[in-house]
N, C-alpha and C positions, 0 to 999 in steps of 0.2 A: 235162337240163332240159326240161320238157315245157310249162310254162305260159308263155304270151306275156307279156312284160314290160309292165306298165302304166307307160309312160314319163312320162305326164302326172303320175302320182302321185309319181314320182321328182323331177321338176322342182319340184313343190309342196313337197316336203321341203326342197329347197335354198332356195327362196324363204322358207320359214318359218325356216330356220336362219340365214339372213342377216339377216332382220328381228329375230330374237331377239338377235343379236350386234351389231346396228347401233351401239349406243352404245359398246360396248367397242372395236370396230374404229376408230371415230372418235377415241376416247380415246388409243389407242396411236399412231395416226397423228399426233395432235396433238403428240406428244413430239418428233418430228423432221420432220413434214410439215405439210400444210395442215389436218389434223384433219377432213377431210370424206370419208375413205374409206368409212366405214360408211354414211353418208348417201347417197353416190353409188351404192354397191353396192345398197343397199336400193331406191333409186329405179329402177335398171336392172332388178333382178330383179322388183320390183313390177309393172313394165310387162309382164312375161311372163304375168301372170295372165289378161289379156285376150286374149293371143295363143295360149295353149295350145290353145284350141278350134279354131284355124285350121289346126293341123297334122294330119297323118294319124294321129298317135298312135304311130308307130314310134319306137324309141329314137333312131335316126339323125335322123329328121325333127325330133323335139323338141329334141335337142341342137343341131342346126343353127339352129333357130328361136331358141333361147336365145342362141347366139352372135351372130346377126344383131341381136337386140334389144339386147344389151350393146354391140355395136359402134356402134350408132346412138344410144344413150342415156346412156352413161357418158362423161363428159368426160376430157380429159387422155390419158395413156398407157394407163390401165387398161381403157378400152373396147376398143381394138384388141387388147390383150393377152388379156383374158378372152374377147373375141369369137373370137379365134383358138383359144384353149384349147378352147372348146366345139365350134367347127366342126370342128376336127381330130379330136376325139373322135367326133363324129357321122360323119365320113367313114370312120373305122376300123370302124364297124359298119353301114355302108350295105348295105341289102338283107337284113339279118338280123332276124328276128322273135325269135329266141332267141340267147343268147350263151354262150360257154364261157370257160374260163380264159385262153386265149391271146388272145381278143378283148379282154378287159380290159387285158392287157398292151399290145396294139396301141393301145388308147385312151390309155393313159398315155404310151406312147412318142410317139404322134402329137401329143398336147398339149404334151409337153416340147419336142419338136423345133420345133413351131410357135411356142411362147412364146419360146424362145431366139432363133429367127430374127427374130421380130417385134420383141422388145425389146432384143436384143443382150446380154442378161445371161447370165452363167455362174454356177455354184455358187460361193458365197463373196462375191457382190456385194451381198448383203442384199436379196434380192427374193423373189418367190414361187417362183422356181426353187429356192431353198434348202429349200422344203417339197416341191415337186413331184419333184425329182430323187431325193431319198432315199426318197420314197414309191414311185416306180417301181422303184428298186433293191431295196427291201425286198420288194415284191411278186414281182419276178422271182426273187430269191433263194429266196423261200418255195416257188415252183413248182419250182425246181431241186432243192430239198430234198425234194420229193415231198409237200408239204403239200396238204391239201384247199383248194379255191379259197376257201371261206368263211374258212378260217384265214389264207390268203394276203392276203385283203382286210383282215382285222384287223391283220396285220403291216404292210400298206401304210399303213393309217391311223395306226398307231403311228410309222411312219417319217416320215410327214408332220408329226406332232406334235413329234417330236424335232427334225426339221429346223427347224420354226417356232421352237421354244424356243432353238435354237442361234443364231438370227439376233441374239439379244440381245448376243452377244459380237462380232458382226461390225461392220465399218465400211462404211457405204453407199458404193457405187461407181456407182450408177445413180440417175437421178431427181433430184428437187430436194433430197432429204436428203443427196445426195452432197456438196453444198456445205458441209455441216457438218464433214466430215472426221471426226476422232476424237470429236467431240461426238455423232456418230450412234451411237456404241457405248453399250450399256446399256439398249436398249429393243428389244422384238420388232418385226420388220417387219410392217406392217399387211397387205401383200400376201401374205406367207407365212401370216399368220394366216387371212385369208379363203380362201386356197387349202386349208388344212387343214380348215376348216369345210365347204367345198364338196365336197372329196373324201369326207369322212365322210358328208355328207348324200346324196351321189350313189350311193356304192357300198354302204353298209350296207343300204338297201332292196333292192338287187339280190341280196343273199345268199339271200333266200327263193326266188329263181328258180333257184338253183344246186344 
């Protein structure tokens, strides 16, 4: 990869994707939660628009800026969790103007480790971990199979989507929806849905640099 990544353009893609899916995210959250996930996410990401210009423009710096913004502006548990998600991704590519396949794996691993530690969730708890962990595994498996990085990204996004859809059959074990017990089964987890949206918006634009 020769061209330096336009990290600000990547973040703008995420901002746009969250805004477009705001209503849907709040709708599915309303089935077992407060119904404000889409609104809160759009608010947090919307605040990034003014802050993008303050960063150096490197992928690491912009991801860290995104994490700090979400940490400060999204209420409840999701601010710290998504703040950690982005800051750990930024840390994984610190000092890099260009990235390669293993850098993306490090980003996914860092985010997954950070989110699990911050939120205390594991796969099967009906959280964003149920989208992020299969995404990481799908990407890692694709690299092990010798697939091109672009194809591995596609496989990763498919893994996140499948993981998101599978949360419909899970019973929530974390967060406010966990109080519903069996009644939480039957709907997609909003955090897993936003995670899939973010992973797709973040990594699809990076394919042109690989």
